[in-house]
RORO-912093 format. One record per residue (C-alpha): residue number from 1; x, y, z. Coordinates in steps of 0.25 Angstrom, whole numbers. Example, Ala and Ser with C-alpha at 12.3 -4.5 7.8 and 13.67 -1.06 7.14 Angstrom:
! RORO-912093
1_49_-18_31
2_55_-4_29
END
This chain:
! RORO-912093
1_-123_-10_-86
2_-118_3_-79
3_-107_7_-70
4_-117_8_-59
5_-121_-7_-61
6_-106_-11_-60
7_-98_-15_-48
8_-83_-15_-45
9_-77_-23_-34
10_-65_-16_-28
11_-56_-26_-20
12_-48_-17_-10
13_-52_-5_-3
14_-39_2_-3
15_-36_15_-10
16_-36_8_-24
17_-49_2_-22
18_-56_14_-16
19_-51_23_-27
20_-55_14_-38
21_-68_12_-31
22_-70_27_-30
23_-68_29_-45
24_-77_17_-49
25_-89_22_-40
26_-87_36_-46
27_-89_30_-60
28_-102_23_-55
29_-98_9_-52
30_-102_1_-39
31_-89_-3_-31
32_-87_-13_-20
33_-74_-11_-13
34_-70_-24_-6
35_-60_-21_5
36_-55_-33_14
37_-51_-24_26
38_-61_-16_35
39_-59_-3_28
40_-55_3_15
41_-43_11_12
42_-32_1_12
43_-18_5_16
44_-22_20_16
45_-29_18_29
46_-16_16_36
47_-8_27_29
48_-6_40_35
49_0_49_24
50_3_47_9
51_16_50_2
52_21_59_-4
53_12_70_1
54_8_65_15
55_-7_65_12
56_-15_58_22
57_-19_44_17
58_-33_46_24
59_-36_58_14
60_-32_49_2
61_-41_38_7
62_-53_47_10
63_-52_53_-4
64_-52_40_-10
65_-64_35_-2
66_-71_48_-5
67_-72_44_-20
68_-81_32_-16
69_-96_33_-18
70_-109_25_-15
71_-106_15_-26
72_-95_10_-17
73_-97_-2_-8
74_-85_-4_2
75_-84_-18_8
76_-74_-20_19
77_-69_-33_24
78_-72_-38_10
79_-63_-49_7
80_-64_-55_-7
81_-64_-70_-7
82_-69_-74_-21
83_-72_-67_-34
84_-79_-74_-46
85_-83_-69_-59
86_-96_-71_-68
87_-97_-58_-77
88_-95_-50_-63
89_-86_-52_-51
90_-92_-59_-39
91_-84_-56_-26
92_-86_-64_-14
93_-81_-58_0
94_-77_-65_12
95_-87_-67_23
96_-98_-60_15
97_-110_-65_7
98_-109_-52_-2
99_-104_-54_-16
100_-99_-43_-24
101_-101_-43_-39
102_-93_-34_-47
103_-90_-30_-62
104_-76_-27_-59
105_-66_-29_-48
106_-54_-20_-44
107_-44_-26_-35
108_-37_-16_-26
109_-32_-25_-15
110_-20_-16_-11
111_-7_-20_-5
112_-1_-25_8
113_12_-21_15
114_24_-30_16
115_24_-38_30
116_37_-32_36
117_38_-45_45
118_43_-52_33
119_56_-44_34
120_61_-49_47
121_74_-41_46
122_66_-28_48
123_60_-33_62
124_45_-29_59
125_36_-36_69
126_49_-39_77
127_54_-26_81
128_45_-15_88
129_50_-3_80
130_49_-9_66
131_36_-5_58
132_31_-4_44
133_28_8_36
134_14_4_36
135_14_5_51
136_21_18_51
137_10_24_42
138_0_20_52
139_8_27_63
140_7_39_55
141_-8_38_52
142_-12_35_67
143_-2_46_72
144_5_35_80
145_18_40_85
146_30_32_81
147_37_29_95
148_48_20_100
149_44_10_111
150_48_20_122
151_39_31_117
152_49_40_111
153_49_44_96
154_58_36_87
155_71_42_83
156_75_34_71
157_67_27_60
158_71_18_49
159_62_16_37
160_65_3_29
161_61_2_15
162_57_-9_6
163_52_-19_17
164_44_-29_8
165_47_-22_-5
166_58_-26_-15
167_62_-37_-6
168_64_-51_-13
169_66_-58_0
170_52_-53_5
171_46_-57_-8
172_43_-43_-12
173_50_-38_-25
174_42_-25_-28
175_44_-11_-23
176_32_-6_-15
177_35_8_-21
178_29_16_-10
179_38_12_2
180_49_22_-1
181_40_34_-1
182_32_29_11
183_45_28_19
184_49_42_15
185_35_47_19
186_34_40_32
187_48_44_36
188_44_59_34
189_32_57_42
190_41_51_53
191_50_63_52
192_38_72_53
193_34_65_66
194_48_64_72
195_57_75_66
196_69_70_74
197_68_55_70
198_78_49_61
199_72_42_49
200_80_32_40
201_74_26_27
202_81_13_22
203_78_10_8
204_83_2_-4
205_79_12_-15
206_70_24_-14
207_58_23_-24
208_52_37_-23
209_43_35_-36
210_32_44_-34
211_29_59_-36
212_34_66_-23
213_41_54_-17
214_55_59_-20
215_52_72_-14
216_47_65_-2
217_60_58_-1
218_68_70_-2
219_60_77_8
220_62_65_18
221_77_67_17
222_78_82_16
223_67_87_25
224_66_75_35
225_80_70_35
226_76_56_33
227_88_46_29
228_87_37_18
229_97_25_18
230_98_15_6
231_99_1_12
232_90_-11_15
233_89_-14_30
234_97_-27_33
235_93_-29_48
236_86_-23_59
237_85_-27_74
238_79_-21_87
239_88_-15_97
240_85_-17_112
241_79_-2_113
242_69_-6_102
243_76_2_91
244_79_-5_77
245_93_-7_72
246_93_-6_57
247_104_-12_48
248_105_-7_34
249_116_-5_23
250_116_9_18
251_118_5_3
252_122_20_-1
253_132_21_10
254_137_7_8
255_137_3_23
256_128_-4_33
257_120_5_43
258_114_2_56
259_104_11_63
260_94_10_75
261_80_15_73
262_68_17_82
263_58_13_71
264_60_5_58
265_49_7_47
266_48_-4_36
267_43_1_23
268_34_-11_19
269_31_-14_5
270_18_-15_-3
271_13_-29_-6
272_1_-35_-14
273_-10_-37_-3
274_-15_-51_0
275_-28_-46_-5
276_-21_-43_-19
277_-16_-57_-20
278_-29_-63_-16
279_-37_-55_-26
280_-27_-59_-37
281_-29_-74_-34
282_-44_-72_-33
283_-46_-65_-46
284_-35_-71_-54
285_-27_-58_-55
286_-13_-58_-59
287_-3_-55_-48
288_11_-50_-51
289_25_-55_-45
290_23_-45_-33
291_9_-50_-29
292_1_-38_-34
293_-10_-40_-44
294_-6_-39_-59
295_-13_-30_-69
296_-15_-34_-83
297_-4_-23_-87
298_3_-14_-77
299_4_-3_-87
300_-9_-1_-93
301_-19_-10_-86
302_-14_-10_-72
303_-28_-10_-66
304_-33_-22_-74
305_-31_-36_-69
306_-30_-49_-78
307_-45_-52_-74
308_-56_-44_-81
309_-64_-35_-72
310_-53_-35_-61
311_-45_-23_-59
312_-33_-19_-50
313_-29_-6_-43
314_-19_-1_-33
315_-8_-9_-25
316_-14_-23_-28
317_-5_-21_-41
318_7_-15_-35
319_12_-5_-25
320_7_9_-27
321_6_22_-20
322_-8_28_-17
323_-8_37_-29
324_-5_26_-38
325_-15_17_-31
326_-27_27_-33
327_-23_30_-48
328_-23_15_-50
329_-37_13_-44
330_-42_24_-53
331_-36_18_-65
332_-43_4_-61
333_-56_11_-59
334_-55_17_-74
335_-52_3_-79
336_-63_-4_-71
337_-73_7_-77
338_-68_4_-91
339_-70_-11_-89
340_-84_-10_-83
341_-88_0_-94
342_-84_-10_-105
343_-93_-20_-98
344_-105_-10_-98
345_-104_-8_-113
END
């Protein structure tokens, strides 16, 4: 048995699935990418620019896809309904007579964003001028102007951190890790579009963990005059003119604060996707307390599941930025290669 005679099924065609597939096909394996949506690319398809250097997301996605070769078969609209095992894995897809047979499986089912409607006090889905960070990113990508109802540019914007992160009441205890730097990146982009707009960021803690993130935070303050206020929003409501009244306690100043804004942006957190939990159940893979897939060991076997021949990559395991996601996918490809080489011998 050779590499050319072995097949790997990659469940999920986001950045992790594509990057791992590119490395595996480069080694000579045959790869099926099974993507339930109509197009591969995952959340990168909806992203405009990436932090901290503002590189276009489309350039990153194109570079990843360029690594794929003729050994890759991409099946979109491919929903996995059943996986059985008899020396190899047999994968059945919804509405298709085709059965995929694989020697190994990589689960790269990505993430979902928190449904902001669950936090009614923020008014998402109720007030016209409350949007999510994901929606704001599509505005940037599609070059859609951010306007008030009467057509004039907004004058004041509030970014609300930790919407669906570190929130026991919402049933989400983990930190999504990338929301803080995303808020800073988006706030800077808003100031670039509208230099005269007032921008406020309401945060619990600022977790600027990555290389270049702290510099971006300082740039937001020193160059763009973006205001950072430590305090969780307690209430918001819509005024008759369509503006949003924001009530928050400034915990550093030790006093309550009320401010009218033209637009409120909710920094929605990263959750394990519905596809992730489904794969965990179908394949008997461990799931941690936050709903993400659980590797054998988070320190030195974080790409290996508790089921032989099944590997994990990307944000199906935990929130990650794009750099971490791609690195994780490459590591998974190496471990899959090691596993299959052992089977050859």
